RODO-2510 file (C-alpha; in nm, 4 decimals, decimal comma):
residues 255
     n   res          X          Y          Z
     1     m    -1,3832     3,6730     3,6099
     2     s    -1,2781     3,2839     3,6702
     3     g    -1,0742     3,1311     3,4048
     4     i    -1,1984     2,8272     3,2219
     5     l    -0,9833     2,5798     3,3988
     6     e    -1,1094     2,6999     3,7648
     7     g    -1,0567     2,4365     3,9924
     8     k    -0,9028     2,1939     3,7656
     9     r    -0,6065     1,9861     3,8412
    10     i    -0,3577     1,9110     3,5282
    11     l    -0,0484     1,6957     3,4748
    12     i     0,1560     1,8363     3,1944
    13     t     0,4701     1,6632     3,0342
    14     g     0,7032     1,8068     2,7950
    15     v     0,8085     2,1313     2,9624
    16     l     1,1800     2,1485     2,8311
    17     m     1,2327     2,5320     2,7345
    18     e     1,0400     2,8283     2,7507
    19     s     0,9906     2,7921     2,3652
    20     s     0,8084     2,4799     2,4147
    21     i     0,4262     2,4413     2,3705
    22     a     0,4238     2,2381     2,6673
    23     f     0,5483     2,5679     2,8753
    24     h     0,2928     2,8039     2,7426
    25     t     0,0338     2,5414     2,8012
    26     a     0,1358     2,5478     3,1399
    27     r     0,1507     2,9163     3,1722
    28     l    -0,2197     2,9535     3,0268
    29     a    -0,3217     2,6696     3,2238
    30     q    -0,2207     2,8675     3,5652
    31     e    -0,3508     3,1895     3,4246
    32     q    -0,7012     3,0212     3,3623
    33     g    -0,7122     2,9044     3,7116
    34     a    -0,5660     2,5311     3,6951
    35     e    -0,3643     2,3792     3,9703
    36     i    -0,0750     2,2165     3,7615
    37     i     0,1968     1,9360     3,7965
    38     l     0,5082     1,8667     3,5568
    39     t     0,6876     1,5730     3,4619
    40     a     1,0474     1,5706     3,2944
    41     w     1,2842     1,3442     3,1441
    42     p     1,5720     1,2935     3,1110
    43     r     1,6758     1,6094     3,3124
    44     p     1,4180     1,7152     3,5494
    45     s     1,6392     1,9941     3,6742
    46     l     1,6276     2,1660     3,3139
    47     t     1,2387     2,1703     3,3677
    48     e     1,2745     2,3095     3,7203
    49     r     1,4633     2,6010     3,5992
    50     v     1,2322     2,6678     3,3222
    51     a     0,9123     2,6107     3,5501
    52     r     1,0485     2,8985     3,7746
    53     k     0,9058     3,1312     3,4842
    54     l     0,5764     3,0108     3,5380
    55     p     0,3258     3,2333     3,7213
    56     k     0,3174     3,0132     4,0419
    57     p     0,5470     2,7569     4,1755
    58     v     0,5032     2,3859     4,0504
    59     k     0,6239     2,0473     4,1634
    60     v     0,8270     1,8478     3,8927
    61     l     0,8313     1,4532     3,8935
    62     e     1,0975     1,2545     3,7163
    63     l     0,9141     1,0404     3,4662
    64     d     1,0545     0,8278     3,1803
    65     v     0,7286     0,6966     2,9958
    66     s     0,9380     0,4062     2,8593
    67     n     0,9989     0,2865     3,2099
    68     p     0,7337     0,0542     3,3746
    69     e     0,8476     0,1261     3,7260
    70     h     0,8232     0,4997     3,6736
    71     l     0,4773     0,4586     3,5334
    72     a     0,3734     0,2165     3,8258
    73     g     0,4621     0,4492     4,1017
    74     l     0,3222     0,7564     3,8846
    75     a    -0,0323     0,7952     4,0423
    76     d     0,1121     0,7735     4,4170
    77     q     0,3698     1,0389     4,3275
    78     v     0,1211     1,2651     4,1924
    79     r    -0,1365     1,2294     4,4623
    80     e     0,1351     1,3334     4,7307
    81     v     0,0649     1,6881     4,5333
    82     l    -0,2681     1,6767     4,4056
    83     p    -0,5372     1,4433     4,5223
    84     t    -0,7016     1,3960     4,1736
    85     l    -0,6714     1,4904     3,8084
    86     d    -0,8913     1,6626     3,5710
    87     g    -0,6391     1,6677     3,2718
    88     v    -0,3372     1,5409     3,1208
    89     v    -0,1272     1,6930     2,8467
    90     h     0,0947     1,4499     2,6434
    91     s     0,3490     1,6630     2,4773
    92     i     0,6212     1,3644     2,4436
    93     g     0,8036     1,2689     2,1193
    94     f     1,1630     1,1054     2,0391
    95     a     1,3135     0,9404     1,7317
    96     p     1,6822     0,8403     1,7268
    97     q     1,9023     1,0654     1,4839
    98     d     1,9175     0,7433     1,2424
    99     a     1,5297     0,7801     1,2303
   100     l     1,5190     1,1100     1,0851
   101     g     1,6872     1,3267     0,8278
   102     g     1,6282     1,1289     0,5169
   103     n     1,7256     0,7892     0,6352
   104     f     1,3854     0,6414     0,6077
   105     l     1,4870     0,3456     0,3916
   106     d     1,7995     0,2479     0,6212
   107     t     1,6633     0,3037     0,9779
   108     p     1,6876    -0,0354     1,1756
   109     w     1,3695    -0,1596     1,3479
   110     e     1,5414    -0,0862     1,7087
   111     s     1,5226     0,2640     1,6371
   112     v     1,1714     0,2787     1,4825
   113     a     1,0584     0,0578     1,7837
   114     t     1,2027     0,3338     2,0198
   115     a     1,0022     0,6521     1,8203
   116     m     0,6947     0,4301     1,8300
   117     h     0,7275     0,3310     2,2147
   118     v     0,8137     0,6900     2,3215
   119     s     0,6094     0,8820     2,0652
   120     a     0,2762     0,6628     2,0603
   121     y     0,2349     0,3996     2,2754
   122     s     0,3156     0,6397     2,5882
   123     l     0,0120     0,8195     2,5173
   124     k    -0,1705     0,4958     2,6346
   125     s     0,0726     0,4152     2,9064
   126     l     0,0881     0,7529     3,0513
   127     t    -0,3089     0,7945     3,0433
   128     t    -0,3695     0,4568     3,1911
   129     a    -0,1136     0,5132     3,4667
   130     l    -0,3305     0,8118     3,5994
   131     l    -0,6919     0,6428     3,5598
   132     p    -0,6826     0,6035     3,9361
   133     l    -0,6592     0,9826     3,9528
   134     m    -0,9596     1,0571     3,7095
   135     q    -1,2435     0,8740     3,8540
   136     d    -1,4614     1,1738     3,7993
   137     g    -1,3734     1,1716     3,4156
   138     g    -1,1478     1,4411     3,2587
   139     s    -0,9532     1,5364     2,9389
   140     v    -0,6460     1,4057     2,7864
   141     v    -0,4941     1,6203     2,5151
   142     g    -0,1647     1,5264     2,3164
   143     l     0,0421     1,6815     2,0422
   144     t     0,0602     1,5634     1,6936
   145     f     0,2242     1,6866     1,3726
   146     d    -0,0218     1,6155     1,1018
   147     a     0,0437     1,2739     0,9872
   148     q    -0,1712     1,2468     0,6663
   149     f     0,1595     1,3561     0,4633
   150     a     0,5041     1,2544     0,4091
   151     w     0,7134     1,5610     0,5484
   152     p     1,0755     1,6047     0,4203
   153     q     1,3307     1,4885     0,6915
   154     y     1,0596     1,3729     0,9369
   155     d     1,0740     1,0273     0,8239
   156     w     0,9847     0,7795     1,0942
   157     m     0,8356     1,0505     1,3483
   158     g     0,5616     1,0549     1,0715
   159     p     0,4577     0,6921     1,1241
   160     a     0,4856     0,7320     1,4850
   161     k     0,2663     1,0519     1,4767
   162     a     0,0150     0,8128     1,2746
   163     a     0,0196     0,5564     1,5389
   164     l    -0,0308     0,8396     1,8142
   165     e    -0,3288     0,9672     1,6252
   166     s    -0,4903     0,6064     1,5985
   167     t    -0,3867     0,5490     1,9671
   168     n    -0,5886     0,8588     2,0405
   169     r    -0,8902     0,7323     1,8797
   170     y    -0,8951     0,3974     2,0390
   171     l    -0,8435     0,5666     2,3903
   172     a    -1,1505     0,7781     2,3049
   173     r    -1,3384     0,4594     2,2292
   174     y    -1,2351     0,2772     2,5342
   175     l    -1,2562     0,5713     2,8099
   176     g    -1,5596     0,7412     2,6847
   177     e    -1,7550     0,5031     2,9162
   178     r    -1,5550     0,6748     3,2149
   179     n    -1,6451     1,0284     3,0860
   180     i    -1,2615     1,0721     2,9827
   181     r    -1,2252     1,2777     2,6364
   182     c    -0,8985     1,2203     2,4594
   183     n    -0,7899     1,4729     2,1768
   184     l    -0,4992     1,5845     1,9891
   185     v    -0,4008     1,9296     1,8618
   186     s    -0,2143     1,9122     1,5453
   187     a     0,0137     2,2331     1,5791
   188     g     0,2255     2,3886     1,2970
   189     p     0,5805     2,3751     1,3205
   190     i     0,7527     2,5689     1,6206
   191     g     1,1434     2,6341     1,6775
   192     s     1,1384     2,4467     2,0084
   193     m     1,3942     2,2027     2,0959
   194     a     1,2309     1,9272     1,9744
   195     a     1,1995     2,0793     1,6243
   196     k     1,5921     2,1659     1,6286
   197     s     1,6702     1,8042     1,6548
   198     i     1,5018     1,7280     1,3057
   199     p     1,7785     1,7699     1,0402
   200     g     1,6139     1,9797     0,7669
   201     f     1,3614     2,1378     1,0037
   202     t     1,4089     2,4574     0,8412
   203     e     1,3078     2,3320     0,4964
   204     l     1,0060     2,1456     0,6360
   205     a     0,8787     2,4769     0,8227
   206     d     0,9777     2,6659     0,5158
   207     t     0,6370     2,5096     0,3569
   208     w     0,4142     2,7411     0,6117
   209     n     0,5771     3,0616     0,4672
   210     h     0,4031     2,9684     0,1024
   211     r     0,0937     2,7408     0,1907
   212     s    -0,0587     2,8653     0,5216
   213     p    -0,3928     3,0749     0,4731
   214     l    -0,3112     3,2454     0,8164
   215     k     0,0158     3,3852     0,8634
   216     w     0,2341     3,1578     1,0696
   217     d     0,4744     3,2585     1,3336
   218     l     0,7488     2,9695     1,4095
   219     s     0,8696     3,1673     1,7230
   220     d     0,4851     3,1644     1,8785
   221     p     0,3929     2,8445     2,0604
   222     e     0,0920     3,0182     2,2508
   223     p    -0,1790     2,9492     1,9579
   224     a    -0,1166     2,5671     1,9994
   225     g    -0,1113     2,6110     2,4002
   226     r    -0,4411     2,7953     2,3676
   227     g    -0,5801     2,5031     2,1699
   228     i    -0,4745     2,2712     2,4437
   229     v    -0,6073     2,4334     2,7216
   230     a    -0,9620     2,4817     2,5409
   231     l    -0,9724     2,1049     2,4982
   232     l    -0,8689     2,0626     2,8763
   233     s    -1,1819     2,2849     2,9396
   234     d    -1,5395     2,2122     2,9707
   235     w    -1,6092     2,4002     2,6613
   236     f    -1,5870     2,0715     2,4735
   237     p    -1,7956     1,8688     2,6906
   238     k    -1,8774     1,6019     2,4041
   239     t    -1,5747     1,6173     2,1823
   240     t    -1,3480     1,3210     2,1860
   241     g    -1,1354     1,1269     1,9479
   242     e    -1,0692     1,4656     1,7388
   243     i    -0,7702     1,6308     1,6031
   244     v    -0,7847     2,0010     1,6199
   245     h    -0,5626     2,1704     1,3754
   246     v    -0,3709     2,4664     1,4946
   247     d    -0,1628     2,5037     1,2046
   248     g    -0,2788     2,8348     1,0015
   249     g    -0,5089     2,6485     0,8149
   250     l    -0,2349     2,4621     0,6025
   251     h    -0,3916     2,1303     0,6411
   252     a    -0,6892     2,2290     0,4239
   253     i    -0,4885     2,3684     0,1408
   254     g    -0,3421     2,2036    -0,1481
   255     a    -0,0363     2,2862    -0,3853
***
């Protein structure tokens, strides 16, 4: 029996550790029949080491999504490994420490600008850089953390995720005519490297212990990875501009 990504070619960003959602997305994508390529920044060697734990060998490209030169050469670099792409996974987010942990009112614009550039604008710049490889359409899937609410300690990453969610809708609007679907998975908290960089992350994550209808496991990134793989597949052929919540249902529950 073939997998739901059989014959597809997918570029995946954000594989940093075995605990990352992107790693499990890459593993599941390979298991479901996809050929994949990874990008990494700032330490491709770290990603290469983690990638050895995937079912099949995979090429890792260096990519700083805030570097115009990196983006300009990306399609040609990918083409040396995969001739075309059917999917792109955006699992990239960063905010300087002074934009997190209760500093919201004192964060300087420079730090806010960095958070917005890397965490939101990069969805557009990464996607457009790879459009030459998606002539026959495809699926772009990003990762968000529900931007409807102001979370403790999350501070300027909240507005950055709100910008990411809006960017996704506009990409869906403009790329629909090319048969490219653009969706996000809004995942519950996972104890990954990105999460651990947020001061007070434990306080934020504890909300899931009290309000999530489905039992939530901080140590299990696979449900989010499955959501991403499903959106990369042909099983959502007419879904775009959407945010699929893989958060145990907490988004639907009040106090």
